[in-house]
PDB file with one MODEL, atoms N, CA, C and O in Angstrom:
MODEL        1
ATOM      1  N   MET A   1     100.605  88.708  85.797  1.00  0.00           N
ATOM      2  CA  MET A   1     101.306  88.737  87.061  1.00  0.00           C
ATOM      3  C   MET A   1     100.343  88.853  88.218  1.00  0.00           C
ATOM      4  O   MET A   1     100.500  88.142  89.210  1.00  0.00           O
ATOM      5  N   ASN A   2      99.348  89.725  88.133  1.00  0.00           N
ATOM      6  CA  ASN A   2      98.426  89.920  89.240  1.00  0.00           C
ATOM      7  C   ASN A   2      97.737  88.636  89.647  1.00  0.00           C
ATOM      8  O   ASN A   2      97.591  88.354  90.836  1.00  0.00           O
ATOM      9  N   LEU A   3      97.310  87.852  88.661  1.00  0.00           N
ATOM     10  CA  LEU A   3      96.614  86.606  88.959  1.00  0.00           C
ATOM     11  C   LEU A   3      97.533  85.624  89.679  1.00  0.00           C
ATOM     12  O   LEU A   3      97.096  84.948  90.610  1.00  0.00           O
ATOM     13  N   ALA A   4      98.781  85.533  89.272  1.00  0.00           N
ATOM     14  CA  ALA A   4      99.731  84.635  89.924  1.00  0.00           C
ATOM     15  C   ALA A   4      99.943  85.052  91.377  1.00  0.00           C
ATOM     16  O   ALA A   4      99.999  84.203  92.267  1.00  0.00           O
ATOM     17  N   PHE A   5     100.059  86.346  91.616  1.00  0.00           N
ATOM     18  CA  PHE A   5     100.228  86.869  92.979  1.00  0.00           C
ATOM     19  C   PHE A   5      99.013  86.508  93.823  1.00  0.00           C
ATOM     20  O   PHE A   5      99.163  86.024  94.945  1.00  0.00           O
ATOM     21  N   ILE A   6      97.819  86.733  93.302  1.00  0.00           N
ATOM     22  CA  ILE A   6      96.585  86.440  94.037  1.00  0.00           C
ATOM     23  C   ILE A   6      96.441  84.942  94.274  1.00  0.00           C
ATOM     24  O   ILE A   6      96.004  84.520  95.344  1.00  0.00           O
ATOM     25  N   ASN A   7      96.804  84.146  93.288  1.00  0.00           N
ATOM     26  CA  ASN A   7      96.741  82.691  93.470  1.00  0.00           C
ATOM     27  C   ASN A   7      97.667  82.222  94.580  1.00  0.00           C
ATOM     28  O   ASN A   7      97.321  81.318  95.340  1.00  0.00           O
ATOM     29  N   ARG A   8      98.843  82.832  94.678  1.00  0.00           N
ATOM     30  CA  ARG A   8      99.762  82.463  95.755  1.00  0.00           C
ATOM     31  C   ARG A   8      99.182  82.868  97.115  1.00  0.00           C
ATOM     32  O   ARG A   8      99.346  82.142  98.096  1.00  0.00           O
ATOM     33  N   LEU A   9      98.509  84.013  97.178  1.00  0.00           N
ATOM     34  CA  LEU A   9      97.866  84.420  98.431  1.00  0.00           C
ATOM     35  C   LEU A   9      96.748  83.448  98.801  1.00  0.00           C
ATOM     36  O   LEU A   9      96.596  83.078  99.966  1.00  0.00           O
ATOM     37  N   ASN A  10      95.967  83.037  97.799  1.00  0.00           N
ATOM     38  CA  ASN A  10      94.864  82.102  98.035  1.00  0.00           C
ATOM     39  C   ASN A  10      95.330  80.745  98.537  1.00  0.00           C
ATOM     40  O   ASN A  10      94.545  80.001  99.124  1.00  0.00           O
ATOM     41  N   ALA A  11      96.579  80.418  98.318  1.00  0.00           N
ATOM     42  CA  ALA A  11      97.110  79.131  98.776  1.00  0.00           C
ATOM     43  C   ALA A  11      97.257  79.082 100.290  1.00  0.00           C
ATOM     44  O   ALA A  11      97.446  78.005 100.855  1.00  0.00           O
ATOM     45  N   ASN A  12      97.175  80.222 100.950  1.00  0.00           N
ATOM     46  CA  ASN A  12      97.324  80.282 102.401  1.00  0.00           C
ATOM     47  C   ASN A  12      95.945  80.143 103.052  1.00  0.00           C
ATOM     48  O   ASN A  12      95.097  81.025 102.917  1.00  0.00           O
ATOM     49  N   ASP A  13      95.730  79.038 103.752  1.00  0.00           N
ATOM     50  CA  ASP A  13      94.446  78.774 104.395  1.00  0.00           C
ATOM     51  C   ASP A  13      94.223  79.600 105.663  1.00  0.00           C
ATOM     52  O   ASP A  13      93.133  79.561 106.236  1.00  0.00           O
ATOM     53  N   SER A  14      95.222  80.336 106.105  1.00  0.00           N
ATOM     54  CA  SER A  14      95.096  81.130 107.330  1.00  0.00           C
ATOM     55  C   SER A  14      94.333  82.431 107.114  1.00  0.00           C
ATOM     56  O   SER A  14      93.938  83.080 108.082  1.00  0.00           O
ATOM     57  N   PHE A  15      94.122  82.819 105.867  1.00  0.00           N
ATOM     58  CA  PHE A  15      93.510  84.108 105.565  1.00  0.00           C
ATOM     59  C   PHE A  15      92.131  83.937 104.945  1.00  0.00           C
ATOM     60  O   PHE A  15      91.824  82.915 104.331  1.00  0.00           O
ATOM     61  N   ILE A  16      91.313  84.960 105.122  1.00  0.00           N
ATOM     62  CA  ILE A  16      90.075  85.074 104.363  1.00  0.00           C
ATOM     63  C   ILE A  16      90.395  86.050 103.235  1.00  0.00           C
ATOM     64  O   ILE A  16      90.781  87.191 103.487  1.00  0.00           O
ATOM     65  N   ILE A  17      90.236  85.607 102.008  1.00  0.00           N
ATOM     66  CA  ILE A  17      90.594  86.434 100.861  1.00  0.00           C
ATOM     67  C   ILE A  17      89.365  86.615  99.985  1.00  0.00           C
ATOM     68  O   ILE A  17      88.724  85.644  99.582  1.00  0.00           O
ATOM     69  N   LYS A  18      89.046  87.875  99.695  1.00  0.00           N
ATOM     70  CA  LYS A  18      87.917  88.213  98.830  1.00  0.00           C
ATOM     71  C   LYS A  18      88.454  89.034  97.664  1.00  0.00           C
ATOM     72  O   LYS A  18      89.042  90.097  97.859  1.00  0.00           O
ATOM     73  N   THR A  19      88.247  88.534  96.464  1.00  0.00           N
ATOM     74  CA  THR A  19      88.713  89.219  95.266  1.00  0.00           C
ATOM     75  C   THR A  19      87.514  89.641  94.436  1.00  0.00           C
ATOM     76  O   THR A  19      86.595  88.854  94.207  1.00  0.00           O
ATOM     77  N   ASN A  20      87.530  90.896  93.984  1.00  0.00           N
ATOM     78  CA  ASN A  20      86.499  91.372  93.070  1.00  0.00           C
ATOM     79  C   ASN A  20      87.197  92.021  91.877  1.00  0.00           C
ATOM     80  O   ASN A  20      88.403  91.851  91.697  1.00  0.00           O
ATOM     81  N   ALA A  21      86.453  92.756  91.068  1.00  0.00           N
ATOM     82  CA  ALA A  21      87.016  93.317  89.832  1.00  0.00           C
ATOM     83  C   ALA A  21      88.129  94.329  90.075  1.00  0.00           C
ATOM     84  O   ALA A  21      88.997  94.497  89.218  1.00  0.00           O
ATOM     85  N   THR A  22      88.126  95.006  91.217  1.00  0.00           N
ATOM     86  CA  THR A  22      89.097  96.085  91.426  1.00  0.00           C
ATOM     87  C   THR A  22      90.032  95.898  92.614  1.00  0.00           C
ATOM     88  O   THR A  22      90.968  96.678  92.789  1.00  0.00           O
ATOM     89  N   SER A  23      89.791  94.876  93.433  1.00  0.00           N
ATOM     90  CA  SER A  23      90.646  94.742  94.618  1.00  0.00           C
ATOM     91  C   SER A  23      90.619  93.320  95.163  1.00  0.00           C
ATOM     92  O   SER A  23      89.780  92.498  94.796  1.00  0.00           O
ATOM     93  N   THR A  24      91.560  93.071  96.040  1.00  0.00           N
ATOM     94  CA  THR A  24      91.604  91.837  96.811  1.00  0.00           C
ATOM     95  C   THR A  24      91.762  92.228  98.268  1.00  0.00           C
ATOM     96  O   THR A  24      92.706  92.929  98.632  1.00  0.00           O
ATOM     97  N   GLN A  25      90.835  91.774  99.100  1.00  0.00           N
ATOM     98  CA  GLN A  25      90.915  92.051 100.536  1.00  0.00           C
ATOM     99  C   GLN A  25      91.409  90.802 101.249  1.00  0.00           C
ATOM    100  O   GLN A  25      90.927  89.696 101.005  1.00  0.00           O
ATOM    101  N   ILE A  26      92.374  90.998 102.127  1.00  0.00           N
ATOM    102  CA  ILE A  26      92.952  89.892 102.885  1.00  0.00           C
ATOM    103  C   ILE A  26      92.685  90.162 104.355  1.00  0.00           C
ATOM    104  O   ILE A  26      93.046  91.217 104.877  1.00  0.00           O
ATOM    105  N   THR A  27      92.054  89.208 105.014  1.00  0.00           N
ATOM    106  CA  THR A  27      91.775  89.325 106.441  1.00  0.00           C
ATOM    107  C   THR A  27      92.496  88.190 107.151  1.00  0.00           C
ATOM    108  O   THR A  27      92.402  87.029 106.754  1.00  0.00           O
ATOM    109  N   GLY A  28      93.215  88.545 108.203  1.00  0.00           N
ATOM    110  CA  GLY A  28      93.935  87.530 108.969  1.00  0.00           C
ATOM    111  C   GLY A  28      94.816  88.191 110.004  1.00  0.00           C
ATOM    112  O   GLY A  28      94.765  89.404 110.208  1.00  0.00           O
ATOM    113  N   ASN A  29      95.618  87.381 110.648  1.00  0.00           N
ATOM    114  CA  ASN A  29      96.557  87.875 111.649  1.00  0.00           C
ATOM    115  C   ASN A  29      97.504  88.886 110.999  1.00  0.00           C
ATOM    116  O   ASN A  29      98.120  88.600 109.973  1.00  0.00           O
ATOM    117  N   TYR A  30      97.611  90.062 111.605  1.00  0.00           N
ATOM    118  CA  TYR A  30      98.401  91.153 111.019  1.00  0.00           C
ATOM    119  C   TYR A  30      99.821  90.708 110.662  1.00  0.00           C
ATOM    120  O   TYR A  30     100.275  90.921 109.537  1.00  0.00           O
ATOM    121  N   ASP A  31     100.510  90.101 111.604  1.00  0.00           N
ATOM    122  CA  ASP A  31     101.902  89.711 111.357  1.00  0.00           C
ATOM    123  C   ASP A  31     102.006  88.693 110.227  1.00  0.00           C
ATOM    124  O   ASP A  31     102.910  88.776 109.396  1.00  0.00           O
ATOM    125  N   GLU A  32     101.085  87.732 110.192  1.00  0.00           N
ATOM    126  CA  GLU A  32     101.113  86.719 109.138  1.00  0.00           C
ATOM    127  C   GLU A  32     100.791  87.316 107.770  1.00  0.00           C
ATOM    128  O   GLU A  32     101.424  86.969 106.773  1.00  0.00           O
ATOM    129  N   VAL A  33      99.807  88.212 107.726  1.00  0.00           N
ATOM    130  CA  VAL A  33      99.457  88.856 106.455  1.00  0.00           C
ATOM    131  C   VAL A  33     100.636  89.668 105.936  1.00  0.00           C
ATOM    132  O   VAL A  33     100.999  89.551 104.766  1.00  0.00           O
ATOM    133  N   MET A  34     101.232  90.483 106.785  1.00  0.00           N
ATOM    134  CA  MET A  34     102.334  91.331 106.335  1.00  0.00           C
ATOM    135  C   MET A  34     103.546  90.504 105.919  1.00  0.00           C
ATOM    136  O   MET A  34     104.213  90.836 104.940  1.00  0.00           O
ATOM    137  N   GLU A  35     103.836  89.440 106.648  1.00  0.00           N
ATOM    138  CA  GLU A  35     104.952  88.561 106.290  1.00  0.00           C
ATOM    139  C   GLU A  35     104.698  87.900 104.930  1.00  0.00           C
ATOM    140  O   GLU A  35     105.609  87.797 104.109  1.00  0.00           O
ATOM    141  N   THR A  36     103.478  87.460 104.698  1.00  0.00           N
ATOM    142  CA  THR A  36     103.131  86.826 103.431  1.00  0.00           C
ATOM    143  C   THR A  36     103.190  87.829 102.282  1.00  0.00           C
ATOM    144  O   THR A  36     103.707  87.514 101.210  1.00  0.00           O
ATOM    145  N   LEU A  37     102.666  89.028 102.496  1.00  0.00           N
ATOM    146  CA  LEU A  37     102.737  90.055 101.453  1.00  0.00           C
ATOM    147  C   LEU A  37     104.186  90.364 101.097  1.00  0.00           C
ATOM    148  O   LEU A  37     104.534  90.464  99.921  1.00  0.00           O
ATOM    149  N   GLN A  38     105.022  90.514 102.109  1.00  0.00           N
ATOM    150  CA  GLN A  38     106.436  90.801 101.866  1.00  0.00           C
ATOM    151  C   GLN A  38     107.072  89.686 101.028  1.00  0.00           C
ATOM    152  O   GLN A  38     107.785  89.961 100.063  1.00  0.00           O
ATOM    153  N   LYS A  39     106.814  88.445 101.397  1.00  0.00           N
ATOM    154  CA  LYS A  39     107.382  87.300 100.685  1.00  0.00           C
ATOM    155  C   LYS A  39     106.880  87.247  99.243  1.00  0.00           C
ATOM    156  O   LYS A  39     107.671  87.084  98.314  1.00  0.00           O
ATOM    157  N   GLU A  40     105.571  87.384  99.058  1.00  0.00           N
ATOM    158  CA  GLU A  40     105.000  87.247  97.719  1.00  0.00           C
ATOM    159  C   GLU A  40     105.322  88.440  96.825  1.00  0.00           C
ATOM    160  O   GLU A  40     105.455  88.277  95.612  1.00  0.00           O
ATOM    161  N   MET A  41     105.448  89.615  97.389  1.00  0.00           N
ATOM    162  CA  MET A  41     105.869  90.769  96.594  1.00  0.00           C
ATOM    163  C   MET A  41     107.297  90.559  96.094  1.00  0.00           C
ATOM    164  O   MET A  41     107.609  90.882  94.948  1.00  0.00           O
ATOM    165  N   LYS A  42     108.153  90.024  96.943  1.00  0.00           N
ATOM    166  CA  LYS A  42     109.528  89.756  96.542  1.00  0.00           C
ATOM    167  C   LYS A  42     109.568  88.741  95.401  1.00  0.00           C
ATOM    168  O   LYS A  42     110.341  88.900  94.456  1.00  0.00           O
ATOM    169  N   VAL A  43     108.742  87.704  95.485  1.00  0.00           N
ATOM    170  CA  VAL A  43     108.667  86.714  94.412  1.00  0.00           C
ATOM    171  C   VAL A  43     108.312  87.403  93.093  1.00  0.00           C
ATOM    172  O   VAL A  43     108.921  87.129  92.059  1.00  0.00           O
ATOM    173  N   SER A  44     107.332  88.289  93.136  1.00  0.00           N
ATOM    174  CA  SER A  44     106.921  89.009  91.918  1.00  0.00           C
ATOM    175  C   SER A  44     108.038  89.891  91.386  1.00  0.00           C
ATOM    176  O   SER A  44     108.285  89.910  90.180  1.00  0.00           O
ATOM    177  N   PHE A  45     108.719  90.621  92.264  1.00  0.00           N
ATOM    178  CA  PHE A  45     109.827  91.475  91.824  1.00  0.00           C
ATOM    179  C   PHE A  45     110.931  90.642  91.176  1.00  0.00           C
ATOM    180  O   PHE A  45     111.469  91.015  90.134  1.00  0.00           O
ATOM    181  N   GLU A  46     111.264  89.512  91.802  1.00  0.00           N
ATOM    182  CA  GLU A  46     112.333  88.679  91.267  1.00  0.00           C
ATOM    183  C   GLU A  46     111.949  88.049  89.928  1.00  0.00           C
ATOM    184  O   GLU A  46     112.797  87.889  89.050  1.00  0.00           O
ATOM    185  N   LYS A  47     110.680  87.695  89.772  1.00  0.00           N
ATOM    186  CA  LYS A  47     110.240  87.045  88.538  1.00  0.00           C
ATOM    187  C   LYS A  47     110.032  88.031  87.395  1.00  0.00           C
ATOM    188  O   LYS A  47     110.406  87.751  86.256  1.00  0.00           O
ATOM    189  N   TYR A  48     109.432  89.193  87.696  1.00  0.00           N
ATOM    190  CA  TYR A  48     109.044  90.124  86.635  1.00  0.00           C
ATOM    191  C   TYR A  48     109.935  91.362  86.540  1.00  0.00           C
ATOM    192  O   TYR A  48     109.841  92.114  85.570  1.00  0.00           O
ATOM    193  N   GLY A  49     110.787  91.579  87.523  1.00  0.00           N
ATOM    194  CA  GLY A  49     111.693  92.727  87.485  1.00  0.00           C
ATOM    195  C   GLY A  49     111.073  93.989  88.033  1.00  0.00           C
ATOM    196  O   GLY A  49     111.668  94.666  88.870  1.00  0.00           O
ATOM    197  N   LYS A  50     109.873  94.313  87.564  1.00  0.00           N
ATOM    198  CA  LYS A  50     109.181  95.500  88.050  1.00  0.00           C
ATOM    199  C   LYS A  50     107.729  95.131  88.319  1.00  0.00           C
ATOM    200  O   LYS A  50     107.123  94.345  87.591  1.00  0.00           O
ATOM    201  N   ALA A  51     107.196  95.708  89.364  1.00  0.00           N
ATOM    202  CA  ALA A  51     105.788  95.489  89.697  1.00  0.00           C
ATOM    203  C   ALA A  51     105.310  96.677  90.506  1.00  0.00           C
ATOM    204  O   ALA A  51     106.093  97.320  91.204  1.00  0.00           O
ATOM    205  N   ILE A  52     104.043  96.960  90.410  1.00  0.00           N
ATOM    206  CA  ILE A  52     103.455  98.040  91.196  1.00  0.00           C
ATOM    207  C   ILE A  52     102.416  97.429  92.112  1.00  0.00           C
ATOM    208  O   ILE A  52     101.527  96.704  91.666  1.00  0.00           O
ATOM    209  N   PHE A  53     102.534  97.726  93.392  1.00  0.00           N
ATOM    210  CA  PHE A  53     101.563  97.266  94.378  1.00  0.00           C
ATOM    211  C   PHE A  53     100.966  98.489  95.056  1.00  0.00           C
ATOM    212  O   PHE A  53     101.696  99.336  95.571  1.00  0.00           O
ATOM    213  N   VAL A  54      99.676  98.580  95.056  1.00  0.00           N
ATOM    214  CA  VAL A  54      98.975  99.662  95.759  1.00  0.00           C
ATOM    215  C   VAL A  54      98.204  98.994  96.878  1.00  0.00           C
ATOM    216  O   VAL A  54      97.334  98.160  96.627  1.00  0.00           O
ATOM    217  N   ILE A  55      98.518  99.357  98.120  1.00  0.00           N
ATOM    218  CA  ILE A  55      97.828  98.713  99.233  1.00  0.00           C
ATOM    219  C   ILE A  55      97.263  99.756 100.189  1.00  0.00           C
ATOM    220  O   ILE A  55      97.781 100.864 100.327  1.00  0.00           O
ATOM    221  N   LYS A  56      96.206  99.360 100.824  1.00  0.00           N
ATOM    222  CA  LYS A  56      95.631 100.113 101.935  1.00  0.00           C
ATOM    223  C   LYS A  56      95.580  99.148 103.091  1.00  0.00           C
ATOM    224  O   LYS A  56      95.132  98.012 102.932  1.00  0.00           O
ATOM    225  N   VAL A  57      96.025  99.572 104.237  1.00  0.00           N
ATOM    226  CA  VAL A  57      96.051  98.715 105.411  1.00  0.00           C
ATOM    227  C   VAL A  57      95.081  99.277 106.425  1.00  0.00           C
ATOM    228  O   VAL A  57      95.213 100.417 106.872  1.00  0.00           O
ATOM    229  N   LEU A  58      94.114  98.470 106.778  1.00  0.00           N
ATOM    230  CA  LEU A  58      93.099  98.845 107.757  1.00  0.00           C
ATOM    231  C   LEU A  58      93.095  97.850 108.886  1.00  0.00           C
ATOM    232  O   LEU A  58      93.340  96.663 108.671  1.00  0.00           O
ATOM    233  N   TRP A  59      92.822  98.312 110.079  1.00  0.00           N
ATOM    234  CA  TRP A  59      92.729  97.413 111.231  1.00  0.00           C
ATOM    235  C   TRP A  59      91.289  96.937 111.326  1.00  0.00           C
ATOM    236  O   TRP A  59      90.378  97.740 111.529  1.00  0.00           O
ATOM    237  N   GLY A  60      91.082  95.645 111.179  1.00  0.00           N
ATOM    238  CA  GLY A  60      89.744  95.074 111.295  1.00  0.00           C
ATOM    239  C   GLY A  60      89.146  94.743 109.938  1.00  0.00           C
ATOM    240  O   GLY A  60      89.702  95.070 108.889  1.00  0.00           O
ATOM    241  N   ASP A  61      87.999  94.086 109.992  1.00  0.00           N
ATOM    242  CA  ASP A  61      87.304  93.644 108.789  1.00  0.00           C
ATOM    243  C   ASP A  61      86.459  94.772 108.221  1.00  0.00           C
ATOM    244  O   ASP A  61      85.855  95.540 108.970  1.00  0.00           O
ATOM    245  N   LEU A  62      86.417  94.873 106.900  1.00  0.00           N
ATOM    246  CA  LEU A  62      85.618  95.908 106.248  1.00  0.00           C
ATOM    247  C   LEU A  62      84.137  95.565 106.231  1.00  0.00           C
ATOM    248  O   LEU A  62      83.303  96.444 106.016  1.00  0.00           O
ATOM    249  N   GLY A  63      83.804  94.314 106.452  1.00  0.00           N
ATOM    250  CA  GLY A  63      82.411  93.902 106.393  1.00  0.00           C
ATOM    251  C   GLY A  63      81.868  93.824 104.977  1.00  0.00           C
ATOM    252  O   GLY A  63      80.664  93.953 104.754  1.00  0.00           O
ATOM    253  N   ILE A  64      82.763  93.612 104.024  1.00  0.00           N
ATOM    254  CA  ILE A  64      82.350  93.528 102.617  1.00  0.00           C
ATOM    255  C   ILE A  64      82.047  92.083 102.284  1.00  0.00           C
ATOM    256  O   ILE A  64      81.680  91.775 101.150  1.00  0.00           O
TER     257      ILE A  64
ENDMDL
END
Protein backbone atom coordinates (compact mmCIF):
# COMPACT_ATOMS: atom_id res chain seq x y z
CA MET A 1 0.00 0.00 0.00
CA ASN A 2 2.72 2.50 0.90
CA LEU A 3 4.37 2.20 -2.49
CA ALA A 4 1.08 2.75 -4.33
CA PHE A 5 0.41 5.87 -2.24
CA ILE A 6 3.91 7.24 -2.93
CA ASN A 7 3.62 6.44 -6.63
CA ARG A 8 0.38 8.42 -6.81
CA LEU A 9 2.11 11.37 -5.11
CA ASN A 10 5.01 11.12 -7.57
CA ALA A 11 2.56 11.47 -10.44
CA ASN A 12 2.06 15.12 -9.48
CA ASP A 13 4.65 17.28 -11.25
CA SER A 14 3.84 20.28 -9.02
CA PHE A 15 5.74 18.84 -6.05
CA ILE A 16 9.32 18.02 -5.21
CA ILE A 17 9.21 14.57 -3.64
CA LYS A 18 12.16 12.91 -1.91
CA THR A 19 11.76 9.35 -0.67
CA ASN A 20 14.28 7.50 1.47
CA ALA A 21 14.17 4.35 3.61
CA THR A 22 12.10 5.90 6.40
CA SER A 23 10.18 8.85 4.98
CA THR A 24 8.87 10.77 2.02
CA GLN A 25 9.21 14.55 1.99
CA ILE A 26 6.85 16.57 -0.17
CA THR A 27 7.65 20.18 -0.99
CA GLY A 28 5.17 22.39 -2.79
CA ASN A 29 2.32 24.83 -2.45
CA TYR A 30 0.72 24.22 0.96
CA ASP A 31 -2.87 24.15 -0.30
CA GLU A 32 -2.02 21.84 -3.21
CA VAL A 33 -0.01 19.46 -1.03
CA MET A 34 -2.73 19.21 1.61
CA GLU A 35 -5.47 18.76 -1.00
CA THR A 36 -3.48 15.99 -2.68
CA LEU A 37 -2.73 14.25 0.62
CA GLN A 38 -6.41 14.36 1.55
CA LYS A 39 -7.42 12.89 -1.82
CA GLU A 40 -4.77 10.16 -1.85
CA MET A 41 -5.34 9.17 1.77
CA LYS A 42 -9.03 8.72 0.97
CA VAL A 43 -8.12 6.50 -1.99
CA SER A 44 -6.03 4.32 0.33
CA PHE A 45 -8.79 4.10 2.96
CA GLU A 46 -11.37 3.15 0.34
CA LYS A 47 -9.11 0.54 -1.26
CA TYR A 48 -7.58 -1.06 1.84
CA GLY A 49 -10.16 -0.31 4.54
CA LYS A 50 -7.58 0.65 7.13
CA ALA A 51 -4.36 2.60 6.84
CA ILE A 52 -2.06 4.46 9.18
CA PHE A 53 -0.52 7.75 8.13
CA VAL A 54 2.04 9.50 10.29
CA ILE A 55 2.80 13.01 9.10
CA LYS A 56 4.80 15.98 10.22
CA VAL A 57 3.98 19.31 8.67
CA LEU A 58 6.69 21.93 8.50
CA TRP A 59 6.66 25.33 6.87
CA GLY A 60 9.50 25.53 4.36
CA ASP A 61 12.09 23.18 2.94
CA LEU A 62 14.13 20.95 5.23
CA GLY A 63 17.20 21.27 3.05
CA ILE A 64 17.60 17.50 2.87
